[in-house]
N, C-alpha and C positions, 0 to 999 in steps of 0.2 A: 339768302339767302340767296339775287334770285337763286339762292341756295340757302341751306339752313342758316338761320341767324343772319341772313343778309339784311334783315331789319330787326331791330330790337323791339321791345314793347312800345306801342304807339303812345305819343304824348297825349295827356288829357285833352279832350276836345275843348274845354273851356280855358285852356292855358293861353295867355296873351302872347302874341309874337314878340320875340326879342329883336328890336330893330338893329342893335349894334352887333358888329361882328358877323354881318350877313355873308360877306365875301369869304371869310374864314370858315363859316359853317358850310357853305357850298363846297369849299375845298375838302372839308371833312367827309361830306356825303360822297363826293366823287372818289375820294381816297378809299372809302369803305367799299364802294362798288368795284373799283379796280382790284382791291384785295380779294373780294369774293370771287370774281370771275377768273383771275389768275390762279386763285386757289383751286378752282374747278379744273383749270388746265393742268395744274400739277397733279391733281387727283387722277386725271386721265393717264398721266405718265406712270402713276402708281399701279394701275389696273393690271398690267402684265406681271407684276411682282406679287401682288397680294390678292388679285381678283376683285371684282366689284364689291362683293359682300365684305371682304376684308378691309377694303378702303373705307367703306361706310362705318364699319366697327371702329377702326382706328380713329377716324375723325370725331365721331360722336363720343367715344370713350375718353380720348385725350382732352377734347373740348369740355366734357363734363367734369373731369378731374380738375382742370384749370379753373373753370367757373365756380365749382363748389369750393375750391381752396380760396378763391378771392371773396366770394359772397358769404360763405359759411352760414347758409340759411338756417333759421330756427325751425326745428321739427315739431315742437310742441305748441299747443294752443290753436291749432287749425281745425276747422270743422270738416266733416266727411265730404261736404260739397266742394271744399277747397281742394282736397286731395283728388276728388274725381275730376275736377277741372284740370289740375296739373297732370294727371294721368292721361286724359284725353289730349292735352297739349303735347305730351310726350309721344303718343301714338301718331299725331299729325307730323311731328318732327321726324320720327323714324320713317314713316311712309314717304314724306317729301324727299328726304335724302336718298333713300333706297331707290325710288322710282327715277329720280333725276340722274343718279349715277348710272343706273341701268340704261337710261336714254343716251347719255353722252358717250357710252361705250359703243353705241350703234350709229349715232348721227353727229354731225359737227356741233360744236358748242353754241355757235350763234343761232342757228335754226332751233336748237333745243330750248334755249332760253326764250326765243321768240314765241314758241308754242306754249311754254310754261307760263309766260306772263299773261296768257289769256285767262287763267284762273282768277287772279286779282282783278283783271279788267272786267270780267263778267260780274264779279262781286260789286265793283264800283258802279257798273251800269244798273244793276238791280237795286242798289241802295239809293241811287239818285232818283229813279222813277221819273225821268224826264225824256221828252222826245229827242232832245239833243244827244242824250246818252246813247240812245239806240242808233242814231246816225253815226256816232263814233264807233259803236259796235259793228256797224256795217262796214266801216273803213277797215277795222281789224279783220273782219271776215274776208275782205278783198285782199288783204295782205297774206292771209293764210292760203287763199286760193292761188295767189301768185307764187307763194312758196312751193306749192305743189305743181306749178306749171310744167316744170321739167320732169314731173313724175315723182310721186312720193316714194316710189321704189328706190330712187336715188338716195333718198333720206333714210330708207328702211322703214316700212310701215309700222313695225313693232316699236322701233325707237321713237317714231312720231307719236304713237299711242301712249307710250310710257311718259313722254314729255307732257302730253295733255293731262294724263293722270296726276303727274307731279304738280301741275298747275292747280288741279282741284284740291290737292292736299295743301298747297300754298294758301289757297283761299280759306281753307279750314284753319290753317295756322294763324292767319290774320285775325279771324273771329275769336279763336281760343286765346290768342295772345292778349287781346283786350280784356277778356274775362279773367285770365290769370293775373294780369297786371292790377286789376281791381281787388283781388283777394290776397295778394302777397306783396310785401314791401319791396321796393327796389327791384333787383333782378333775381330775387330769391325763387320766385315761381319758375322763371326761365331755367335757373340752375337745376331745380328739381325735375322739371320736365325733360331737360337734356339727359339727366341721369336715367330717367325712365326709358328714353329713346335708346340710350347706350345699352341698357339691359335687354331691350327687345331685339336689338340687332346683333348682340354678342354671340348667341348660339350659331346663327348662320355664318358669321364671320369665322368663328373657330372651326366649324365643320368644313367650310369651304377653303380655308387657308391654313389652318393648323399652326405648326411651328414657324411658318413663313412670317407670321406677324411679329415674331421675336427677332427677326433679322435686323441688325443695326441700320442698314440702309432703308429698309421698309419702315422701321420705327421713325427714322429721321424724316422721311417723306410724309409719313402720317402726321407727325407733329407739325410739319410745315403746313400741311393742308388744314389742320385744326386751327392753327393760329391765323392763317390767311383767310379762311372761310368762316370762322366763327369768332374767335376772341378779338382780333384786331378790328374787323368791320363793326362788330357789336359795340365796341368801345367808341369808335369814331362816330357812329350814328347816334349813340346815346348823347354824346357831347353836342352833336349837330342839332338834335331835337330840342335842346335847351335854347337855341338861338334862332331856329327857323319855324315858321308856321308849318303845320303838318301837311297842308296841301302842296306847299313848295317842296317839301321833302319828298312827297310822293311823285311829283313831276320829275325831280332829279333821278329818283329810283327807276323811272320809266326808261331811262337810257340804258338799262341793263343789257338788252339784246345787242346793242351796238358795241358796248364794252366787251361782251362775251365774244362777239365776232372778232374783235381786235385781239383778245387773248388767245383765241383759237388759231388765229393766223400767225401770231408771233411765237407762241410756245409749241403749238401742235402742227404748224404748217398746213392749216385747214383753209384752203382758198374757197371763196364763195363766188357763185355766178352772179351776173348782173340782176336777173330776176330775184334772186335771194336777197341781194342788198336792197333792192327796191321794196321787197316784202317786209324786211326788217324795219325800214324807214316808215312804212305805212302803219305797222303795229305800234311803233314808238309814238307816232303822231296821234294815233287813236288813244293810246294810254294817257298821253299828256292831256288831250281834249277831255277824256272821261274824268280825269282827276279834277280838272278845272270846273267842270259841270257839277261834280259832287261837292266841291268846296263852295260853289255858289248856292247849291241847294241847302247846305248845312249852315250857311251864314244867317245870322239873325236879320229880320227885316229892318230897313232903315227907319229911323225915328222921324216923324213928320216935323 
């Protein structure tokens, strides 16, 4: 996710860490993060050809088709509550993608991901319920204040608001991902939710882009975005979660804003000011700290 499917279903909380292959697992996580953010940069290149709504539709639809083909989820035997959870998960996916892509059309990729990551950070702070978590939240707030030091008008206030809204949807995605993961085997729930998200965004994409979505170049770029932002990172992160403790995984995912800034600079030629670089660093540090506090809060007490 920091884009859709930038992280797959969370590993079970009781799962024991896999000590071997740690370095390889770190490489898998970083590879998935690079894939997501460079996929977002490619999506920004797609906007002039397909429009934002068309880009969202292409990504979700192609991603859903690929994941459904791989998972082939079973449709029978599920309770109404299971379907409700999958549908809500799909709504979160559709909202997160649509809002984030609308944001990066207006503001650079690095600041957009920095603002978006405040959603999961807030969720982590509230879940830990510790004073240290609120201190890390204060550091993140300082980063956001610094990000706007040059004036949020430079970032476009609408784009900044959309990035924050995408962060709220990302927090909902995390909560719903855990619920769906408990109700469906493997990645079946994710595949079904992605299909729901594709159906929800399809009308806007068709109305906004029409036959442009059938252009071979647009389809090729859309497929690239779907693979880079959904299929590849999900696969890499799923493999990594089998080898890494979940809190270590979350710390590595906190590097998203820095990777996004790198992708924006290399692919989109989006230069950042010194205050923006410092702001991104503060939010990353706050995310790492909040994750570590949450991990400590969730750890069982030591035996005497």
